[in-house]
TORTI-851139 format. One record per residue (C-alpha): residue number from 1; x, y, z. Coordinates in steps of 0.2 Angstrom, whole numbers. Layout:
MARTOR, num, c1, c2, c3
MARTOR, NUM, X, Y, Z
...
***
This chain:
MARTOR, num, c1, c2, c3
MARTOR, 1, -202, 67, -44
MARTOR, 2, -189, 55, -51
MARTOR, 3, -190, 37, -46
MARTOR, 4, -175, 27, -39
MARTOR, 5, -174, 17, -55
MARTOR, 6, -174, 33, -65
MARTOR, 7, -159, 40, -54
MARTOR, 8, -150, 24, -57
MARTOR, 9, -153, 25, -76
MARTOR, 10, -142, 40, -76
MARTOR, 11, -128, 30, -70
MARTOR, 12, -131, 17, -83
MARTOR, 13, -132, 28, -98
MARTOR, 14, -117, 39, -92
MARTOR, 15, -107, 23, -90
MARTOR, 16, -112, 15, -107
MARTOR, 17, -109, 32, -116
MARTOR, 18, -92, 34, -109
MARTOR, 19, -86, 16, -113
MARTOR, 20, -94, 18, -130
MARTOR, 21, -85, 34, -134
MARTOR, 22, -68, 27, -128
MARTOR, 23, -72, 10, -137
MARTOR, 24, -64, 3, -121
MARTOR, 25, -70, -2, -104
MARTOR, 26, -82, -12, -94
MARTOR, 27, -100, -6, -95
MARTOR, 28, -108, -22, -87
MARTOR, 29, -104, -19, -69
MARTOR, 30, -109, -1, -68
MARTOR, 31, -126, -5, -77
MARTOR, 32, -129, -20, -66
MARTOR, 33, -124, -11, -49
MARTOR, 34, -133, 5, -53
MARTOR, 35, -147, 2, -41
MARTOR, 36, -136, -3, -27
MARTOR, 37, -125, 12, -29
MARTOR, 38, -140, 23, -30
MARTOR, 39, -147, 17, -13
MARTOR, 40, -130, 17, -5
MARTOR, 41, -125, 35, -10
MARTOR, 42, -141, 44, -9
MARTOR, 43, -147, 36, 8
MARTOR, 44, -132, 30, 18
MARTOR, 45, -115, 36, 12
MARTOR, 46, -110, 51, 23
MARTOR, 47, -98, 62, 13
MARTOR, 48, -95, 79, 7
MARTOR, 49, -92, 82, -11
MARTOR, 50, -85, 99, -7
MARTOR, 51, -71, 92, 4
MARTOR, 52, -67, 74, -1
MARTOR, 53, -54, 73, 13
MARTOR, 54, -66, 77, 27
MARTOR, 55, -59, 66, 41
MARTOR, 56, -75, 58, 46
MARTOR, 57, -82, 54, 29
MARTOR, 58, -88, 36, 25
MARTOR, 59, -75, 27, 14
MARTOR, 60, -82, 19, -2
MARTOR, 61, -70, 7, -11
MARTOR, 62, -74, -1, -27
MARTOR, 63, -64, -17, -26
MARTOR, 64, -70, -23, -43
MARTOR, 65, -62, -7, -51
MARTOR, 66, -64, -12, -69
MARTOR, 67, -82, -5, -66
MARTOR, 68, -74, 12, -64
MARTOR, 69, -87, 21, -73
MARTOR, 70, -99, 17, -59
MARTOR, 71, -89, 27, -47
MARTOR, 72, -85, 41, -59
MARTOR, 73, -104, 43, -63
MARTOR, 74, -108, 44, -44
MARTOR, 75, -94, 57, -41
MARTOR, 76, -100, 67, -56
MARTOR, 77, -119, 66, -52
MARTOR, 78, -117, 69, -33
MARTOR, 79, -107, 85, -35
MARTOR, 80, -88, 81, -35
MARTOR, 81, -76, 91, -45
MARTOR, 82, -78, 79, -60
MARTOR, 83, -85, 88, -75
MARTOR, 84, -95, 80, -90
MARTOR, 85, -79, 84, -100
MARTOR, 86, -69, 73, -88
MARTOR, 87, -82, 59, -91
MARTOR, 88, -81, 61, -110
MARTOR, 89, -62, 59, -108
MARTOR, 90, -64, 42, -100
MARTOR, 91, -48, 31, -102
MARTOR, 92, -39, 45, -112
MARTOR, 93, -21, 52, -108
MARTOR, 94, -20, 62, -93
MARTOR, 95, -39, 62, -89
MARTOR, 96, -47, 62, -72
MARTOR, 97, -56, 47, -77
MARTOR, 98, -43, 33, -81
MARTOR, 99, -48, 15, -85
MARTOR, 100, -47, 10, -66
MARTOR, 101, -49, 21, -51
MARTOR, 102, -32, 29, -48
MARTOR, 103, -29, 37, -31
MARTOR, 104, -24, 55, -33
MARTOR, 105, -31, 58, -50
MARTOR, 106, -49, 61, -45
MARTOR, 107, -57, 69, -30
MARTOR, 108, -67, 56, -20
MARTOR, 109, -56, 41, -26
MARTOR, 110, -51, 32, -9
MARTOR, 111, -39, 20, -17
MARTOR, 112, -32, 13, -33
MARTOR, 113, -41, -3, -38
MARTOR, 114, -40, -15, -53
MARTOR, 115, -30, -29, -47
MARTOR, 116, -45, -39, -40
MARTOR, 117, -46, -42, -22
MARTOR, 118, -35, -28, -16
MARTOR, 119, -49, -16, -14
MARTOR, 120, -57, -27, -1
MARTOR, 121, -41, -29, 8
MARTOR, 122, -38, -10, 8
MARTOR, 123, -56, -8, 15
MARTOR, 124, -51, -20, 29
MARTOR, 125, -37, -8, 33
MARTOR, 126, -47, 7, 33
MARTOR, 127, -60, -1, 44
MARTOR, 128, -45, -6, 56
MARTOR, 129, -39, 12, 56
MARTOR, 130, -57, 19, 60
MARTOR, 131, -59, 6, 74
MARTOR, 132, -42, 9, 82
MARTOR, 133, -42, 28, 79
MARTOR, 134, -60, 29, 88
MARTOR, 135, -53, 19, 103
MARTOR, 136, -38, 31, 104
MARTOR, 137, -47, 47, 102
MARTOR, 138, -66, 46, 106
MARTOR, 139, -71, 52, 123
MARTOR, 140, -87, 52, 133
MARTOR, 141, -100, 59, 121
MARTOR, 142, -87, 65, 108
MARTOR, 143, -87, 52, 94
MARTOR, 144, -76, 62, 83
MARTOR, 145, -71, 46, 74
MARTOR, 146, -87, 37, 68
MARTOR, 147, -89, 32, 51
MARTOR, 148, -92, 16, 40
MARTOR, 149, -81, 8, 26
MARTOR, 150, -91, 1, 12
MARTOR, 151, -84, -10, -2
MARTOR, 152, -91, -17, -17
MARTOR, 153, -84, -34, -23
MARTOR, 154, -87, -45, -38
MARTOR, 155, -85, -63, -42
MARTOR, 156, -67, -60, -47
MARTOR, 157, -63, -52, -31
MARTOR, 158, -69, -66, -21
MARTOR, 159, -59, -79, -32
MARTOR, 160, -43, -70, -28
MARTOR, 161, -34, -78, -13
MARTOR, 162, -31, -61, -5
MARTOR, 163, -50, -59, -2
MARTOR, 164, -48, -75, 9
MARTOR, 165, -33, -68, 19
MARTOR, 166, -40, -51, 22
MARTOR, 167, -59, -56, 25
MARTOR, 168, -53, -70, 38
MARTOR, 169, -44, -57, 48
MARTOR, 170, -58, -44, 47
MARTOR, 171, -70, -57, 55
MARTOR, 172, -57, -61, 68
MARTOR, 173, -55, -43, 73
MARTOR, 174, -74, -39, 73
MARTOR, 175, -74, -25, 61
MARTOR, 176, -92, -20, 64
MARTOR, 177, -91, -4, 53
MARTOR, 178, -85, -13, 37
MARTOR, 179, -99, -17, 25
MARTOR, 180, -95, -27, 9
MARTOR, 181, -108, -28, -5
MARTOR, 182, -106, -43, -16
MARTOR, 183, -112, -40, -34
MARTOR, 184, -116, -58, -38
MARTOR, 185, -119, -58, -57
MARTOR, 186, -111, -75, -60
MARTOR, 187, -102, -68, -75
MARTOR, 188, -83, -65, -78
MARTOR, 189, -73, -63, -93
MARTOR, 190, -73, -81, -98
MARTOR, 191, -92, -83, -96
MARTOR, 192, -103, -90, -83
MARTOR, 193, -93, -93, -67
MARTOR, 194, -102, -110, -63
MARTOR, 195, -89, -119, -72
MARTOR, 196, -75, -112, -60
MARTOR, 197, -83, -104, -45
MARTOR, 198, -96, -114, -36
MARTOR, 199, -92, -112, -18
MARTOR, 200, -105, -107, -5
MARTOR, 201, -101, -88, -2
MARTOR, 202, -113, -87, 12
MARTOR, 203, -106, -101, 22
MARTOR, 204, -88, -96, 18
MARTOR, 205, -91, -79, 25
MARTOR, 206, -100, -86, 40
MARTOR, 207, -85, -96, 43
MARTOR, 208, -75, -80, 44
MARTOR, 209, -87, -74, 57
MARTOR, 210, -95, -61, 46
MARTOR, 211, -113, -56, 47
MARTOR, 212, -120, -62, 30
MARTOR, 213, -137, -55, 22
MARTOR, 214, -141, -67, 8
MARTOR, 215, -151, -67, -8
MARTOR, 216, -155, -48, -9
MARTOR, 217, -162, -43, -26
MARTOR, 218, -149, -31, -32
MARTOR, 219, -162, -22, -43
MARTOR, 220, -175, -19, -29
MARTOR, 221, -171, -3, -19
MARTOR, 222, -182, -8, -4
MARTOR, 223, -173, -24, -2
MARTOR, 224, -156, -16, -4
MARTOR, 225, -160, -2, 8
MARTOR, 226, -166, -15, 21
MARTOR, 227, -150, -25, 19
MARTOR, 228, -139, -10, 22
MARTOR, 229, -149, -4, 37
MARTOR, 230, -148, -22, 44
MARTOR, 231, -129, -22, 41
MARTOR, 232, -126, -5, 50
MARTOR, 233, -136, -11, 65
MARTOR, 234, -123, -26, 68
MARTOR, 235, -108, -17, 76
MARTOR, 236, -100, -33, 82
MARTOR, 237, -96, -41, 64
MARTOR, 238, -92, -35, 47
MARTOR, 239, -106, -38, 35
MARTOR, 240, -108, -45, 18
MARTOR, 241, -123, -41, 8
MARTOR, 242, -125, -54, -6
MARTOR, 243, -134, -45, -20
MARTOR, 244, -141, -55, -35
MARTOR, 245, -139, -44, -51
MARTOR, 246, -139, -45, -69
MARTOR, 247, -123, -39, -78
MARTOR, 248, -127, -26, -91
MARTOR, 249, -144, -23, -84
MARTOR, 250, -155, -13, -97
MARTOR, 251, -146, -20, -113
MARTOR, 252, -159, -30, -123
MARTOR, 253, -146, -42, -131
MARTOR, 254, -131, -42, -119
MARTOR, 255, -137, -41, -101
MARTOR, 256, -133, -56, -91
MARTOR, 257, -119, -61, -104
MARTOR, 258, -100, -59, -104
MARTOR, 259, -102, -49, -119
MARTOR, 260, -107, -34, -108
MARTOR, 261, -92, -37, -96
MARTOR, 262, -77, -29, -104
MARTOR, 263, -81, -21, -121
MARTOR, 264, -92, -7, -127
MARTOR, 265, -110, -12, -131
MARTOR, 266, -109, -5, -149
MARTOR, 267, -119, 10, -156
MARTOR, 268, -134, 0, -161
MARTOR, 269, -135, -8, -143
MARTOR, 270, -133, 8, -135
MARTOR, 271, -148, 15, -144
MARTOR, 272, -158, 0, -139
MARTOR, 273, -154, 3, -121
MARTOR, 274, -160, 20, -122
MARTOR, 275, -177, 14, -129
MARTOR, 276, -178, 1, -115
MARTOR, 277, -174, 13, -101
MARTOR, 278, -185, 26, -109
MARTOR, 279, -170, 38, -109
MARTOR, 280, -174, 52, -122
MARTOR, 281, -158, 61, -120
MARTOR, 282, -143, 61, -131
MARTOR, 283, -125, 55, -126
MARTOR, 284, -118, 63, -111
MARTOR, 285, -134, 73, -108
MARTOR, 286, -141, 73, -90
MARTOR, 287, -157, 84, -87
MARTOR, 288, -156, 97, -73
MARTOR, 289, -169, 88, -62
MARTOR, 290, -157, 72, -61
MARTOR, 291, -143, 83, -55
MARTOR, 292, -154, 91, -42
MARTOR, 293, -160, 74, -36
MARTOR, 294, -142, 68, -35
MARTOR, 295, -133, 83, -28
MARTOR, 296, -126, 79, -11
MARTOR, 297, -116, 95, -8
MARTOR, 298, -129, 103, 4
MARTOR, 299, -132, 87, 13
MARTOR, 300, -113, 84, 14
MARTOR, 301, -109, 101, 20
MARTOR, 302, -122, 100, 34
MARTOR, 303, -115, 83, 40
MARTOR, 304, -97, 90, 40
MARTOR, 305, -103, 106, 49
MARTOR, 306, -112, 96, 62
MARTOR, 307, -96, 85, 64
MARTOR, 308, -85, 101, 65
MARTOR, 309, -96, 109, 78
MARTOR, 310, -94, 93, 89
MARTOR, 311, -75, 93, 86
MARTOR, 312, -74, 111, 91
MARTOR, 313, -83, 106, 108
MARTOR, 314, -71, 92, 109
MARTOR, 315, -56, 103, 106
MARTOR, 316, -62, 114, 121
MARTOR, 317, -63, 100, 133
MARTOR, 318, -48, 90, 126
MARTOR, 319, -36, 102, 118
MARTOR, 320, -21, 91, 117
MARTOR, 321, -30, 76, 110
MARTOR, 322, -38, 87, 97
MARTOR, 323, -21, 94, 92
MARTOR, 324, -14, 77, 91
MARTOR, 325, -28, 70, 81
MARTOR, 326, -26, 84, 68
MARTOR, 327, -7, 82, 67
MARTOR, 328, -9, 63, 64
MARTOR, 329, -23, 65, 51
MARTOR, 330, -12, 78, 42
MARTOR, 331, 3, 65, 42
MARTOR, 332, 15, 77, 52
MARTOR, 333, 28, 71, 63
MARTOR, 334, 30, 77, 81
MARTOR, 335, 39, 94, 83
MARTOR, 336, 54, 87, 91
MARTOR, 337, 56, 73, 79
MARTOR, 338, 73, 79, 72
MARTOR, 339, 80, 80, 89
MARTOR, 340, 74, 62, 93
MARTOR, 341, 83, 55, 78
MARTOR, 342, 99, 64, 82
MARTOR, 343, 99, 58, 100
MARTOR, 344, 96, 40, 94
MARTOR, 345, 110, 40, 81
MARTOR, 346, 122, 47, 93
MARTOR, 347, 117, 33, 105
MARTOR, 348, 121, 20, 92
MARTOR, 349, 138, 28, 88
MARTOR, 350, 142, 28, 106
MARTOR, 351, 136, 10, 110
MARTOR, 352, 145, 3, 95
MARTOR, 353, 135, -14, 95
MARTOR, 354, 139, -29, 84
MARTOR, 355, 121, -36, 81
MARTOR, 356, 110, -42, 67
MARTOR, 357, 102, -27, 58
MARTOR, 358, 85, -35, 62
MARTOR, 359, 89, -33, 81
MARTOR, 360, 95, -15, 77
MARTOR, 361, 79, -12, 68
MARTOR, 362, 69, -18, 84
MARTOR, 363, 81, -6, 94
MARTOR, 364, 75, 8, 82
MARTOR, 365, 57, 5, 85
MARTOR, 366, 60, 6, 104
MARTOR, 367, 69, 23, 101
MARTOR, 368, 57, 30, 89
MARTOR, 369, 40, 21, 94
MARTOR, 370, 37, 31, 110
MARTOR, 371, 37, 47, 100
MARTOR, 372, 25, 40, 87
MARTOR, 373, 8, 35, 93
MARTOR, 374, 3, 34, 75
MARTOR, 375, 15, 19, 72
MARTOR, 376, 4, 4, 69
MARTOR, 377, 11, -13, 62
MARTOR, 378, 15, -31, 65
MARTOR, 379, 22, -47, 57
MARTOR, 380, 15, -60, 46
MARTOR, 381, 17, -74, 59
MARTOR, 382, 36, -70, 61
MARTOR, 383, 37, -58, 76
MARTOR, 384, 50, -68, 84
MARTOR, 385, 61, -68, 69
MARTOR, 386, 57, -51, 61
MARTOR, 387, 58, -43, 79
MARTOR, 388, 44, -31, 76
MARTOR, 389, 37, -31, 93
MARTOR, 390, 45, -17, 103
MARTOR, 391, 43, -11, 121
MARTOR, 392, 27, -1, 118
MARTOR, 393, 18, -14, 107
MARTOR, 394, 1, -17, 113
MARTOR, 395, -9, -30, 102
MARTOR, 396, -25, -26, 93
MARTOR, 397, -38, -39, 97
MARTOR, 398, -57, -44, 95
MARTOR, 399, -61, -34, 111
MARTOR, 400, -47, -22, 112
MARTOR, 401, -45, -9, 98
MARTOR, 402, -33, 3, 108
MARTOR, 403, -17, -6, 103
MARTOR, 404, -4, -3, 90
MARTOR, 405, 1, -20, 85
MARTOR, 406, -7, -32, 73
MARTOR, 407, -4, -51, 73
MARTOR, 408, -7, -53, 54
MARTOR, 409, -5, -72, 54
MARTOR, 410, 2, -80, 38
MARTOR, 411, -5, -67, 27
MARTOR, 412, 9, -58, 18
MARTOR, 413, -1, -51, 4
MARTOR, 414, -16, -46, 14
MARTOR, 415, -4, -38, 27
MARTOR, 416, 3, -26, 15
MARTOR, 417, -13, -22, 6
MARTOR, 418, -22, -19, 23
MARTOR, 419, -8, -8, 28
MARTOR, 420, -11, 2, 11
MARTOR, 421, -29, 4, 18
MARTOR, 422, -23, 10, 35
MARTOR, 423, -11, 23, 27
MARTOR, 424, -24, 29, 15
MARTOR, 425, -37, 31, 29
MARTOR, 426, -25, 43, 38
MARTOR, 427, -19, 45, 56
MARTOR, 428, -7, 31, 56
MARTOR, 429, 10, 26, 49
MARTOR, 430, 9, 7, 46
MARTOR, 431, 23, -6, 45
MARTOR, 432, 22, -24, 41
MARTOR, 433, 36, -37, 42
MARTOR, 434, 40, -54, 34
MARTOR, 435, 56, -62, 27
MARTOR, 436, 63, -54, 12
MARTOR, 437, 59, -69, 1
MARTOR, 438, 41, -68, 5
MARTOR, 439, 40, -51, -2
MARTOR, 440, 35, -61, -18
MARTOR, 441, 19, -66, -10
MARTOR, 442, 15, -48, -7
MARTOR, 443, 22, -40, -22
MARTOR, 444, 7, -33, -30
MARTOR, 445, 2, -24, -14
MARTOR, 446, 19, -17, -13
MARTOR, 447, 18, -11, -30
MARTOR, 448, 1, -3, -27
MARTOR, 449, 9, 6, -11
MARTOR, 450, 22, 14, -23
MARTOR, 451, 9, 18, -37
MARTOR, 452, -2, 27, -24
MARTOR, 453, 14, 35, -15
MARTOR, 454, 8, 29, 2
MARTOR, 455, 19, 30, 18
MARTOR, 456, 19, 11, 21
MARTOR, 457, 35, 3, 28
MARTOR, 458, 39, -15, 23
MARTOR, 459, 51, -23, 35
MARTOR, 460, 60, -37, 27
MARTOR, 461, 72, -48, 37
MARTOR, 462, 83, -62, 33
MARTOR, 463, 89, -52, 18
MARTOR, 464, 101, -64, 9
MARTOR, 465, 110, -80, 8
MARTOR, 466, 115, -76, 26
MARTOR, 467, 98, -84, 31
MARTOR, 468, 108, -101, 30
MARTOR, 469, 101, -118, 33
MARTOR, 470, 83, -114, 27
MARTOR, 471, 90, -115, 10
MARTOR, 472, 86, -108, -7
MARTOR, 473, 67, -107, -4
MARTOR, 474, 70, -95, 9
MARTOR, 475, 86, -86, 4
MARTOR, 476, 83, -70, -5
MARTOR, 477, 93, -67, -20
MARTOR, 478, 84, -57, -33
MARTOR, 479, 72, -48, -21
MARTOR, 480, 83, -33, -16
MARTOR, 481, 86, -29, -34
MARTOR, 482, 68, -30, -39
MARTOR, 483, 62, -19, -25
MARTOR, 484, 74, -6, -31
MARTOR, 485, 67, -6, -48
MARTOR, 486, 49, -1, -42
MARTOR, 487, 46, 17, -45
MARTOR, 488, 42, 28, -30
MARTOR, 489, 49, 14, -18
MARTOR, 490, 63, 19, -7
MARTOR, 491, 74, 3, -2
MARTOR, 492, 87, 3, 12
MARTOR, 493, 99, -11, 16
MARTOR, 494, 109, -5, 31
MARTOR, 495, 126, -12, 37
MARTOR, 496, 125, -8, 56
MARTOR, 497, 116, -1, 69
MARTOR, 498, 119, 17, 64
MARTOR, 499, 114, 15, 46
MARTOR, 500, 98, 6, 53
MARTOR, 501, 94, 21, 64
MARTOR, 502, 95, 32, 48
MARTOR, 503, 85, 20, 37
MARTOR, 504, 71, 19, 50
MARTOR, 505, 71, 38, 51
MARTOR, 506, 71, 40, 32
MARTOR, 507, 56, 28, 31
MARTOR, 508, 46, 37, 44
MARTOR, 509, 50, 54, 36
MARTOR, 510, 46, 48, 18
MARTOR, 511, 29, 56, 13
MARTOR, 512, 30, 53, -5
MARTOR, 513, 30, 34, -6
MARTOR, 514, 33, 17, 3
MARTOR, 515, 50, 11, 10
MARTOR, 516, 57, -6, 10
MARTOR, 517, 69, -10, 25
MARTOR, 518, 80, -25, 22
MARTOR, 519, 88, -32, 38
MARTOR, 520, 100, -47, 41
MARTOR, 521, 98, -62, 52
MARTOR, 522, 117, -63, 55
MARTOR, 523, 127, -51, 66
MARTOR, 524, 135, -36, 58
MARTOR, 525, 150, -27, 65
MARTOR, 526, 149, -8, 71
MARTOR, 527, 159, 3, 59
MARTOR, 528, 167, 18, 66
MARTOR, 529, 164, 35, 56
MARTOR, 530, 167, 53, 58
MARTOR, 531, 153, 66, 61
MARTOR, 532, 153, 71, 43
MARTOR, 533, 152, 54, 37
MARTOR, 534, 137, 50, 48
MARTOR, 535, 128, 65, 41
MARTOR, 536, 131, 58, 23
MARTOR, 537, 122, 42, 27
MARTOR, 538, 105, 50, 24
MARTOR, 539, 111, 53, 6
MARTOR, 540, 109, 35, 2
MARTOR, 541, 127, 32, -3
MARTOR, 542, 144, 39, 5
MARTOR, 543, 162, 36, 7
MARTOR, 544, 163, 25, 23
MARTOR, 545, 182, 20, 21
MARTOR, 546, 196, 30, 14
MARTOR, 547, 190, 47, 7
MARTOR, 548, 207, 52, 0
MARTOR, 549, 206, 60, -17
MARTOR, 550, 209, 50, -33
MARTOR, 551, 205, 32, -28
MARTOR, 552, 213, 18, -38
MARTOR, 553, 199, 7, -35
MARTOR, 554, 181, 10, -28
MARTOR, 555, 172, -4, -19
MARTOR, 556, 153, -2, -17
MARTOR, 557, 144, -13, -5
MARTOR, 558, 128, -14, 6
MARTOR, 559, 122, -22, 21
MARTOR, 560, 133, -37, 27
MARTOR, 561, 145, -35, 13
MARTOR, 562, 151, -18, 19
MARTOR, 563, 162, -26, 32
MARTOR, 564, 169, -38, 19
MARTOR, 565, 173, -23, 7
MARTOR, 566, 182, -13, 21
MARTOR, 567, 192, -28, 26
MARTOR, 568, 198, -31, 9
MARTOR, 569, 203, -13, 6
MARTOR, 570, 213, -13, 21
MARTOR, 571, 224, -27, 15
MARTOR, 572, 231, -15, 2
MARTOR, 573, 235, -1, 13
MARTOR, 574, 254, -4, 14
MARTOR, 575, 255, -7, -5
MARTOR, 576, 252, 11, -10
MARTOR, 577, 235, 7, -18
MARTOR, 578, 221, 19, -14
MARTOR, 579, 205, 9, -12
MARTOR, 580, 189, 18, -7
MARTOR, 581, 174, 9, 0
MARTOR, 582, 157, 17, -3
MARTOR, 583, 142, 10, 7
MARTOR, 584, 126, 13, -3
MARTOR, 585, 112, 7, 9
MARTOR, 586, 99, 16, -3
MARTOR, 587, 102, 17, -21
MARTOR, 588, 87, 27, -25
MARTOR, 589, 91, 40, -12
MARTOR, 590, 109, 41, -18
MARTOR, 591, 102, 43, -36
MARTOR, 592, 92, 59, -31
MARTOR, 593, 108, 68, -25
MARTOR, 594, 115, 82, -36
MARTOR, 595, 129, 78, -48
MARTOR, 596, 142, 86, -38
MARTOR, 597, 139, 75, -23
MARTOR, 598, 137, 59, -33
MARTOR, 599, 154, 63, -42
MARTOR, 600, 162, 66, -25
MARTOR, 601, 157, 49, -20
MARTOR, 602, 159, 40, -36
MARTOR, 603, 171, 51, -47
MARTOR, 604, 170, 48, -65
MARTOR, 605, 189, 48, -66
MARTOR, 606, 189, 31, -57
MARTOR, 607, 183, 17, -68
MARTOR, 608, 190, 3, -59
MARTOR, 609, 175, -2, -48
MARTOR, 610, 169, -17, -39
MARTOR, 611, 151, -19, -32
MARTOR, 612, 148, -33, -19
MARTOR, 613, 132, -39, -13
MARTOR, 614, 125, -56, -8
MARTOR, 615, 112, -55, -22
MARTOR, 616, 110, -56, -41
MARTOR, 617, 124, -45, -49
MARTOR, 618, 115, -37, -63
MARTOR, 619, 108, -23, -54
MARTOR, 620, 125, -15, -50
MARTOR, 621, 131, -14, -68
MARTOR, 622, 125, 4, -69
MARTOR, 623, 137, 9, -55
MARTOR, 624, 152, -1, -60
MARTOR, 625, 151, 2, -79
MARTOR, 626, 159, -8, -93
MARTOR, 627, 176, -8, -84
MARTOR, 628, 170, -14, -67
MARTOR, 629, 165, -30, -59
MARTOR, 630, 152, -36, -48
MARTOR, 631, 154, -49, -35
MARTOR, 632, 137, -57, -31
MARTOR, 633, 126, -72, -31
MARTOR, 634, 122, -77, -49
MARTOR, 635, 110, -91, -45
MARTOR, 636, 99, -97, -31
MARTOR, 637, 106, -101, -14
MARTOR, 638, 111, -117, -5
MARTOR, 639, 106, -125, 11
MARTOR, 640, 120, -124, 23
MARTOR, 641, 125, -113, 38
MARTOR, 642, 126, -95, 32
MARTOR, 643, 145, -93, 33
MARTOR, 644, 147, -109, 22
MARTOR, 645, 135, -102, 9
MARTOR, 646, 145, -86, 8
MARTOR, 647, 161, -96, 6
MARTOR, 648, 152, -106, -7
MARTOR, 649, 148, -91, -18
MARTOR, 650, 164, -82, -15
MARTOR, 651, 156, -68, -5
MARTOR, 652, 172, -67, 6
MARTOR, 653, 186, -55, 9
MARTOR, 654, 199, -66, 1
MARTOR, 655, 189, -68, -15
MARTOR, 656, 186, -49, -16
MARTOR, 657, 205, -46, -13
MARTOR, 658, 207, -57, -28
MARTOR, 659, 195, -47, -39
MARTOR, 660, 203, -31, -34
MARTOR, 661, 220, -38, -40
MARTOR, 662, 211, -44, -56
MARTOR, 663, 204, -26, -59
MARTOR, 664, 221, -17, -55
***
């Protein structure tokens, strides 16, 4: 019978062989963490390799994602659809084993990790989702939601500020089914971390109100097993298991050194490792008895079958709850969703309110929220400004997990990464809010949402220089443009209540990526439209004023600048000059329309175009062309009341009229 160390050695040799063949990668972490991974995956992790999407599986997140070969080895050995050919193709084009774990490439990968610290934040989100979903659906003896979230973290993860943000909140929310395993090997790329990382991790996490299990020998299976057992028994606190490990364990000349961290060991060293481990098999050769010992398919199928039997009984007793649970886990919207949206848009048209789009956003939440029990979100300590609390909001707290609103505190980066984890877990549509300028703090989590194509809604208020007196540190100038540049990101900047209602509906319906919603601080006037015009809002760009053929000039505007454009166009109505105004709340949605529609809105025959937006002008060049103009803000803002700042930068009707005369 194979020993635990022998089973762990299969991870070590697969990892070093794959990195060696690619001549690229990180062998040190997989070799150092192999014993931890063997105990966790063989004795504790509840999963089914035949069904990586089983609802009640444990989630395992490798936050130190550079050690991806550890995870690929585990998936391959335990029976996931990941062949030895896939392992051989490590880090190669279009392989299922990319350099860092990538969600959607490989069965069993729960999230994309690599940017250090984001994985643990995702894990916090997954643990929140599990706790809230359990509170909402579990009944009597039916614990249909009952699983753990495990995350491995390294020194680098804990140096990153996002780990402070997310782990602090995890302790506050008492996420007892979150277990983080710290691979404390004291090595990073630059060498021994004592020169730049000397804090007391135990005391730090105890201050976060975590349960800390310190000084575990990360190469002693008995100690590892006892620590995980102890962590699982504490359901009132998240747990951190601090494992002392040796990076590159098994490498005679490179273990314990930075030389094993981020480069292949070299052919000579690989052979020395084989000798030291008594591994008598060639590269990418795993004996049958190892596969037999590692195979988790039967055990996983039995676990899922047992859960399914319990869920079938739950369905008999609680049929509506069961149906709702499946709908939410599948990410489907309610059957009457389209009617809900239509009714609310009609309401906005008839009410014709002049209000800030941030207030229109809150009204949309009040309209859509009651139909969407899966909606969960909050604000990074700006609820009163972002207006993210709606009539059905119920806070999630230490003792109350049945709510739908999270007070994230001043944690923009963690908020967005945590919401990625909630989205990945399933059962929820998360949203998180802050000022648009502070999207910069959260930018990498926003990018990761787009990379993973997750339905995560980013609510950004105070969207421009209209913010006013808080000045250039708070006035968003370049942020709208840069969000539009992110692949898979849909970005909306609506001009009134009607466009806001459409934007929120589009975000909630977007299954292929995240959405950024950009809302104003200042009031925006309601704009009258025909029914056909309203129908075109969902196409991202449409003619909002003067759809007569053969326009002489086309004005393109978004958000608070649409009213300015319409007012400017009206000043030419008696002069025989045909000026069209196009509202383009979402450039990415407009760009996806067919050529016939796009040409009907922006006909190629009209080259005299002016785009107006209270942000950097460069983005709009692709719509106005070489003959067009852009009226924007080419610099940082100024501290003054919003109207005065608009005047200062010339984002006014009078200045736009002058630009029109210039282009004519």
